[in-house]
N, C-alpha and C positions, 0 to 999 in steps of 0.2 A: 473167580470167574471161570466158567466152563466154556468149551468151544462155541456153543450156540450163543452165549452172552457176548463172547469176544467178537463174533461176527457183526454184532450190532454197533460196534465202535466205528465201523467203516461203511459209510452211506453207499458207496459204489456197489457193495455186495448185495444190496437190496434188489438190484435190477440186473447186475452183470456178473458173469463168471469171470472174475478178474484174475488172469494168470500171466501177469507181466511184471512181476517184482524183480526179475533179472535186469530190467531196465530202470523202472521206477515202481516202488511199492505203492499200495493204496494208502491214502491219507485218512487218518482217524479224525473224528470230531474234536477229540481232546487236543490233538496236534494243531489243528487249525485255530481252535479257541485260544491256545497258548500263544500262537503267533499274533493273533488279533490283540490279545491283552498286552503283549510287549509293544506292539505298534501304538496302542492307545497311550501307554506310559510315555513314549517318546513324543506323541502328539500333544498331550496335555501337560506333561511336566517339563518337556524340553530335552532333546537328546544330549545336550551338553551339560545339563545340570549334574552336580556332583552326586546327588542321590541316584539319578538315573544311571550314571557311569558305574557307581559302586554296586548297584543291584545287578547290572549287566555282568560285571566281573565275577560276582558270586555265582551267577548262573553258568557262566563260562567254566569256572573251576569245577562246579558240580557236574557238568557234562563230561569233562575230562575224567573225573572219578568214575562215573557210570560206565564210560567206554572202557576204561582200564579194567574194571571189574569184569566186564563182559568178555574181554579177551585175555584175562588172567595175567596182567602185567602191572607194574607200578605206575601210578598216575603221572609222576614226574618224568616218565619216559614217553608220554603221549603228547603229540602235537596236533592241534586242531587244524584241519585243512579244508579246502573247498571240495576235494574229490580224491579218489584213488589215483587219478592221473597226476594231480599236483604232487601227491606223495611220492609216486614213482620218479617224477622229475626232480624233486628235492634230493632224493638219494642218488640217482644216476649222475646228476650234475655235481652234487656234493662230493662224490667219490672221484670226480675229475676223470671219469671214464673217457678214453679216447682211442685213436687208431692203433695204438700200441697194445691195447688190452683185448683179451678174449673173454667173451661172455657166453654162457650156455643158457639157452631158454628152450621153449618148445614151439612146435608148429601150430599151436592152438591158442595163441595169446591174443588178448584184446589189444587194439591200438593204444589203449591207455597205458600199456606197458611196452608194447613192441615199438611204438612210434618214438618214445624217448630213447630207447636203445638204439634205434636206427639213427636218430639225430646225433648221438654221441660219436658216431664214426667208428665204433668198436667193431672188431671181428666177431660176428654173431654166429653161433652154432646152434641150430635148431634140432632138438631131439624130436624124432618122429613118433608122436604119441597119439595123434588124432585118430588114426586108422588102425590102432592096435588095441588089444584088450587092456583094461585098466591094470591088470596084474603085470603087464610088461612095461609099464611106464618107468618104473625105477631103473630097470636095466637100460632102457632107451636113453634116459638122461645121463646115467653114469658112463655110458659108452661115448658120450660127447665130451666128457671132462678130460682135460690134459693138464700137464704141469704148468701150462701157460694160462689156464683159466683163472681169471681174477674174481669173477662174480657169477653166481647162479641166480637167475631172475625168472620167476614163473608164477602162475596162479595157483592158489590152493584148490579152487574148483574151476575147471575149464568151462568157459562161457559157451562153447560150441556143443558140448555133449554132457556137461554136468559131472564128469569124472573127477574124483578127488585124488590129488597127487600126494604121495607119501612124504611129507615134509621132514618128519623125524628121521626116517631112513636116509633121505638125501643128505641131510646135515651130518648125520653120524658117519656116513660112508665117505664124505668128501672133506668135511671140516672147513669148507669154503664159505665166504660171506654169502648170505642168502637173503634176497629181496623177494617178498611175497606180495602178490596182488590179491587182496582179500575181498574184492568186489562181490564175488558170488559165494562167499563163505560166511562172513560176519553177519549174524542174525538169521542165517539159514541152517547152519550146523554148529556144534560146539567147537570153539576155537581156543587154542592156547598159543598166542602169538609169540611167546617167549622162545619157541623153537627156532625162530628166525632172527636175523639181525635187524631187519626192517620189515614191517608188516602194515599194509595200507588197509583203511576202513572206508567203506562207502556208506553214507548216511541215508541216501534217498532210495536205496534198493530194498534189501531184506529187513532193514531197520525201520522202514516206512517213514523216514523223516523227510523234511523239505529238501529241495534240490540245493546244490552248491554248499554242502556241508559233509565233512568226513574227518578222518584222523590218520595219523601215522605213528606207529610204534617204532621207537629208536632205541636199540639196546645200548649204544654208546655214541652219544652225539659228538664226541671229540674226533671220531673217525671221519666225519664229514667236514669238508671245506666248502661252504656254500658259495655258489656263484651269484646268487641273489640274496640280498639281505634287506631287512626292514627294521622298524623300531624295536621289535622283540630282541634283535641281536644285541642291542645296546643296554637292555634292562634285565635280561635273563641270563643265568649261568647254566641252566639245565637244558633239556631237549627243546624247550620252548624258544630258545634262541634261533631255531631253524624256521620259526613261523614267519610266513611272508604276508599272508592276507589277513586283515582284520575281518572276522565274520560278523555279519549283522546280528545284533541281539535278537532280532526277530526270528532268524533261522535257528539260532542257538536255543532259544526258548522252545521252538517247535521240535527240535531234535531231542531235547531233554524229555519233553512230553511223550514223544514217540517211544523212547526207551522205557518209560513207565508202563507202556501198554504191553511190553513183551512178557508173556506169561511163563511160569516155570516149566510148564508142560509143552512149550512151543516147539522145541526141537523134535521131541518124540512124536508129536502130532503131525508135524510136517513130513517126517520120515514115513509114517503110516500112509499118509495121503499120496506120497510119491510112489510107494509100492502099489497102492491101489490104482493110480493113474497109469503106471506102466503096464500093469496086468490087463487093465481094461482096454487100452489101446492095442496091445498085442492080440487080445481076444477078438477085437473088431477087425483084425487083419491089417492093421497099420504097421508099417516098417518103423521100428524104434532102434536107435543106435545107442541110447543110454543104457548101460548095464545096471543090473540090480544092485542095491546097496551102495549107491554113490550119493551125489548131492541132490539138491532140490530142483534141478533143471531136467526136463525131459525133452530130448531132441528126437523128432520123428519126421517122416516124409510121406507125402502123397503125390499122386500124379497131378499135373497142372502147375500153374504159375504160383509160387509161394506168396508173392505180394497180393495177388488177387484173392487167394485163400484167406489171408489175414483180413482183407477188407470185407469179404463175405462173412467171415466169422464175427467181426465187430457189428455188422448189420443185424446179427442175431444175438448181440450182447455177450459174445464170448471173445475175450481180449487175450490174444497171443501175439507172437511176432515171428517174422521170417529172419533167417540168418543169411549172411553173405555167401555161404556155400550151397544154398538151395534147400536147406532143411528148415523145418519149423521148430519152434520152441515154446513149451509151456513151463511157466515158473509156478511152483506149487508151494504155498506158505501155510503157516499154522492158522491163518484166518480163513482159508478155503475150507470146503467140505466136500463130501462125496457127491452132492448134487451138482456142484461146479464141475467136477470131473465128468459126471454123467452127461452134462450138457455138451462138454467138449467132445467126448467120445461119440455121442449121437450125431453131432455135426460132421465129424471126421468120417463116420460110417457112411453118411450121405454123399460125401465128396469122393470117397474111394471107389 
């Protein structure tokens, strides 16, 4: 499958320049068909039939194996979740983080991580990385670490500017427990989750799966003391004992199909398109805050109301988003092409 053939998997791309995978990726025909097939099995065979349950368990196990291979960890250390937010909550509550604990994070975190940290009551120290060059992120984070720091919790790729944080260097320099929000990394850039103690996965973003499906890598499940438990805790001895929500076989089937769409050349192609997008926006006189050589998110700014610009762009079939700090964001994936970027740039040129 070459890039042109890959684009035909996603009906939305026939009409729109879809650049919003940082929120939800495009759905492929194969993903939707897999979900319909699973729904039909439940409809015709019965959801509670033993054959239905056994086939669903097999798909569930296969999905764990596929996610584990993608992020380079053992499958028995992967827990299926509904989202990265659920994964972050499982870890933070399972560590029993509280007012006596110090946690180091950054000033560029999504609420999926920052909200659970705040709810814990911990003393939160935010490393100022958002307005610094990517090369200064490591020093900014290490400067906040003290002997009292119990946890470092941050994103692999920052959702506001697409910068990639140096996880290996952070872990090597501190040796502290590391929780990573992988919402903007898994499926977008190569990931080795084993560098972290806990690493969350979002299914609906760069993996182009259905909503309310994700995963959590847990290096050592014995370190967590869950505050919420479900049936999995009574029947599993590995990381799966942390599982709280039973995922619908329909979304599990869709997620497995979406992973089958991921091409071997996907990461390389996405990186090429990001470079092209950044260069074209700069060439059009657009202010870009995402540095070269980072993730697959491009953050840029134009005069005018960001929300109105997003609405105007969609009217012309260019799908992007606005960010809470007034910037715009384009998410560039392997399914996009130069024509998508050209449509975005031409529109932004008109607005500037």
